[in-house]
N, C-alpha and C positions, 0 to 999 in steps of 0.2 A: 504494500500500500504506500503510495507517495506521501511524503511528510505533510503536504497541504491537506490532503484528505484526512489523514490521521488527526491533524489539528482541529478540523471542523467536526469530526466524529467525537473527539474528546469534549469539545465545547457543547455539543448537543447532549452528551451524557451528563455533563455538569448541570445543564438547565433542566434535565428530565426529572420527573417525579418518580415515586416508588413504582408506579405502573409503567415506567419507561416512556412516558409521553411528555412532550414539551412544545412550545410554540414561540420561540424567540424570533425577533425580527432579523432581517438581513443586516440592518445597522448594528444590532447588538452583537451578532456574530462577527461583523467587521471589527468592532471595537475589542472584542474578546480575543480574536485570533490575529489581529493586525494584518489581515489579508484584504485585498480589494474585492469589490462586489462580483466581478467576473470570475475570479478564482473560486470564491465561495459557491457561486451558482453551479460552476462546473464540477466542483467537488461533491456537492449535494446530489447532483444528477448521477455521478458515478457511484456514490455510496448506495443510492437507491437501486441502481442497476445491479450492483454486486450483492444486494440483499441485506446490507447492514442496517438500513433504515427503510421505513415506509412513509411516504409523504402524502398527506391529505390536504389538498388545496381547497380552502373554504371561501367561497365568494363573499366579499365584504368583511372578512375576518382574517386573522393571521393564519398562516399555514401550520398545520398540526403535524409534528414529526413523531414517529414511533420507533424506538430503538428495538432492533431484532437481535436478542442475545443468541449466542451459539449454544446449540444443544449438546455438543461434544467439545472436548478440549484436549489438545495434544500437549502433554507435559513437556517442559524443557528437559534437555538431556541430563542435567544434574539434579532434577527434582527428587526429593526424598520419597522413598517407597512407602506405601501404606503398610503399617505394621499391626498385626493382630496380637494382642497380649494374651499370653497363656496364663489363665487364672488358676490352673491346677484342677485336679479332680475334686468333686464335691464330697463332703463328709457323708457318712452313712445316714440314711434317712432321707425321705423325699423333702425337697425344698430346703435342704441344709445350705448354709452360707458357703460361699466360695472361699478358698484360701486367700490370705492377704497378698497383695501385690507389692513386690519389692522394687522400688524405683531408685536407681543409682544416678545421682547427679554428676554430670561431667564438670570437672574442675575447670574454671576459667583461667586460661593462660595469662599470666601477668606480663605486661609489656614494660620494658625498661623505660624509666623516665628520661634517660639520656638519649633515646632515639629522637631524631629530628622530626618535627611535625610538619606535614605538608603545608605550604603557604596557600591560604585561601584568597580567592579573588571575588569581589562582589560584582557580578555581572548585572547589567541592566536587563529589563524585561524585553526590550526590542532586540538586543543582541541574542538573548536566549531563544527568541522566536526564530531569528536567522539561523543560529547554529543547529536548532532542532530540525529545520528544513533542509540544511545543507547535507549532502550525502557523504562527504568526506570529513569525519569528525576527528581531526587531529590538529595540533598546534592551536588549541583554544586560546591560550594566553596571548600568543602573537596575533591571532585574528582579532582579539578584543582590543589590542593596542591600535591596530589599523582602524577598527570600528570607531574608537573614540576620536580619531583624527577627522573622520567625515561627519560624525555626530548627526545621524539622519533624523529627520522629522517623520511624521506618520506617512506623509506622501512618498518620501524617498524609501521608507521601509517597505511600503506596499510595492513599489517598483522593484526593489531588490528581491523580495520574496517571489514576485511574479517572474523576475528574470531567472531565478533558480528553478522555479517550476517549469519555465519554458525550456531551459537546458535539459532538464530531466525528460520531458515529454519528447524532445527532439531526437533522443536516442544517442546524442553525442557523448554521453557519459555512461553508456552501457558497459564499456570497459573502464574499470575503476582507475587504471593507470592514466587515463586521459583527463581525470577530474583534477583541476588545479587545487592547490592548498587554499583553505578558506581565506588566509590573510592576503594571498595574491589575487583572489577573486575580488576582495574588497579594495585593495590598493589600486588595481588596474580597472576598477569600475566595470567588471565584466557583465553586469546585468544590463548594460547599455548596448551590448553587442547585437548586431542585426544578423540573425541566424538564417543561413541558407537551408531550405528544406531538403535540398538534394545533397547536402554535405554530410558525409558519414562520420566525421570526427576523427579520421585517421590521418589526414593530410597534415603536413608540418606547419602550414600557414597559421593555424590557430593553436597548434600544440606548442610551438617554440616559445620558451620562456614562461610557460604556464603550469607545467607539471611539477617542477621542483621549485 
């Protein structure tokens, strides 16, 4: 799922009630996701097509969205397995209580106070929205340094996110080695590129100076 669709789906889930229904306006979704109206409308259409949501257009009223939860879930590779505790055989007599369960607590490993703690960086919400949408998630600190230099407003942020989405949909970044580092994407203002629909992303004219 592209990052823009994921952002819209998460926003709809946030607005939804316990029954999985919500009716936020497009303006509310724009403010929540920092995406432009065209990207939100396209994402909603694709989410409905893929079966993640159901849209009920009500004349004279706001559109009603229903979240369609998955009935099955594939666990992640390292998910803990379901363990059935062995309570032991019951005592003689019907309805006798089970044997007590012994629970062994795992001791928490102590970390040395001399170990250096990682330096935390307070990222802004607009940068977090960009980094969540960008497919190459490395060099976050360097990317944030370049982000602070351009200091985008809401209009520029929408243009940047739309540019990222446009690159993803064009297929030029299907091969991850052709995706520029996020700091270079920001520094070189790559969201302003005019993409050629017939360009497959393998020629050196756009690759030079962008990969590393």
